[in-house]
C-alpha positions as CSV (number, residue, x, y, z in Angstrom):
1,X,16.8,19.5,-9.0
2,X,16.7,17.9,-5.9
3,X,15.1,14.6,-5.2
4,X,14.7,14.1,-1.7
5,X,15.8,9.7,-0.6
6,X,11.6,9.2,1.2
7,X,12.2,7.3,4.1
8,X,9.8,6.0,7.3
9,X,6.8,4.5,6.2
10,X,7.2,5.2,2.5
11,X,6.0,1.9,1.3
12,X,2.9,2.0,3.1
13,X,2.2,5.4,1.7
14,X,0.8,4.0,-1.6
15,X,0.0,-0.1,-1.4
16,X,2.2,-2.3,-3.4
17,X,4.7,0.5,-4.4
18,X,6.9,2.5,-2.3
19,X,7.8,5.7,-2.7
20,X,11.3,5.9,-3.7
21,X,12.2,9.4,-4.2
22,X,10.3,12.6,-4.3
23,X,11.1,16.2,-5.7
24,X,9.3,19.5,-6.4
25,X,9.3,21.2,-9.5
26,X,8.6,25.1,-8.7
27,X,9.9,28.2,-9.6
28,X,11.1,28.9,-5.9
29,X,13.3,25.1,-5.8
30,X,13.7,24.8,-9.5
31,X,14.9,28.3,-10.5
32,X,16.2,29.2,-14.3
33,X,15.7,25.1,-14.6
34,X,12.0,25.4,-14.1
35,X,10.7,25.3,-17.4
36,X,13.3,22.8,-19.1
37,X,11.7,19.8,-16.3
38,X,8.4,21.0,-16.8
39,X,8.9,19.9,-20.1
40,X,11.2,16.9,-19.1
41,X,8.2,15.7,-17.0
42,X,6.2,16.6,-19.5
43,X,3.9,19.7,-17.0
44,X,2.7,23.1,-17.8
45,X,4.0,25.8,-16.3
46,X,2.1,26.9,-13.4
47,X,2.6,29.6,-10.9
48,X,2.0,27.0,-8.3
49,X,4.2,23.9,-10.1
50,X,4.8,20.9,-9.1
51,X,5.5,17.8,-6.2
52,X,6.6,14.5,-7.8
53,X,6.7,10.8,-6.6
54,X,8.9,9.0,-7.8
55,X,8.0,4.9,-6.9
56,X,9.2,1.4,-7.7
57,X,7.1,-1.9,-6.6
58,X,8.3,-5.1,-5.1
59,X,9.5,-6.2,-8.7
60,X,11.0,-3.4,-9.6
61,X,7.9,-1.7,-11.8
62,X,9.0,2.0,-12.0
63,X,5.6,5.1,-11.5
64,X,5.9,8.5,-11.6
65,X,2.6,10.2,-8.9
66,X,2.7,14.3,-9.9
67,X,0.6,16.1,-8.0
68,X,-0.2,20.3,-8.1
69,X,-0.7,20.9,-4.6
70,X,2.5,21.1,-3.6
71,X,1.7,22.3,-0.5
72,X,0.3,18.7,0.6
73,X,2.9,16.7,-0.6
74,X,5.2,19.3,1.3
75,X,3.1,18.2,4.4
76,X,3.4,14.9,4.0
77,X,7.0,15.1,3.5
78,X,7.8,16.5,6.1
79,X,5.7,14.4,8.9
80,X,8.1,12.1,7.6
81,X,11.2,13.8,8.7
82,X,9.6,14.9,11.5
83,X,8.5,10.8,11.7
84,X,5.1,11.3,12.4
85,X,4.4,8.8,9.7
86,X,6.7,6.3,10.5
87,X,6.0,2.3,10.2
88,X,4.6,2.3,13.3
89,X,1.6,5.0,12.0
90,X,1.6,4.8,8.2
91,X,-0.7,7.8,6.6
92,X,-1.8,7.0,3.2
93,X,-1.7,9.2,0.4
94,X,-5.0,10.5,-0.9
95,X,-4.4,9.5,-4.2
96,X,-7.4,11.8,-5.8
97,X,-5.0,14.5,-5.5
98,X,-1.8,12.9,-8.0
99,X,-2.0,12.0,-11.8
100,X,-0.6,8.5,-12.3
101,X,1.8,8.3,-15.2
102,X,4.1,4.6,-16.2
103,X,7.8,4.8,-15.6
104,X,10.3,8.0,-14.6
105,X,10.8,10.7,-16.7
106,X,14.4,8.7,-17.8
107,X,12.1,5.8,-19.2
108,X,10.2,8.8,-20.9
109,X,13.2,10.3,-22.5
110,X,15.1,6.6,-23.7
111,X,12.0,5.0,-25.7
112,X,11.7,2.4,-22.7
113,X,9.1,1.3,-20.0
114,X,9.3,-0.8,-17.4
115,X,6.7,0.0,-15.5
116,X,3.3,-1.5,-15.8
117,X,-0.7,1.2,-15.9
118,X,-2.4,1.4,-12.5
């Protein structure tokens, strides 16, 4: 699994939370790890796959956002990389596209939770 940093305007994308990193869990992006990554993230293996955002609050609390709209998240990520979404030109995420889960997968595996419900 390749995790990408989300720099430039990320703090504006989700009010109260900063996007730390994101990953695409798809057959094309994950290859033969796709099924195990779906299990690790509590997701069903689907033909389209998933986009996953790992977010952190100012106090260090974690939340994971998951969407089946992979192309939407690819567009958001491309906007950040191209400098279209910046601190001076923020664009909020469409949160209706995401499920929010407390913590990150490493919290789920250890049975610890350093997050809050939104």
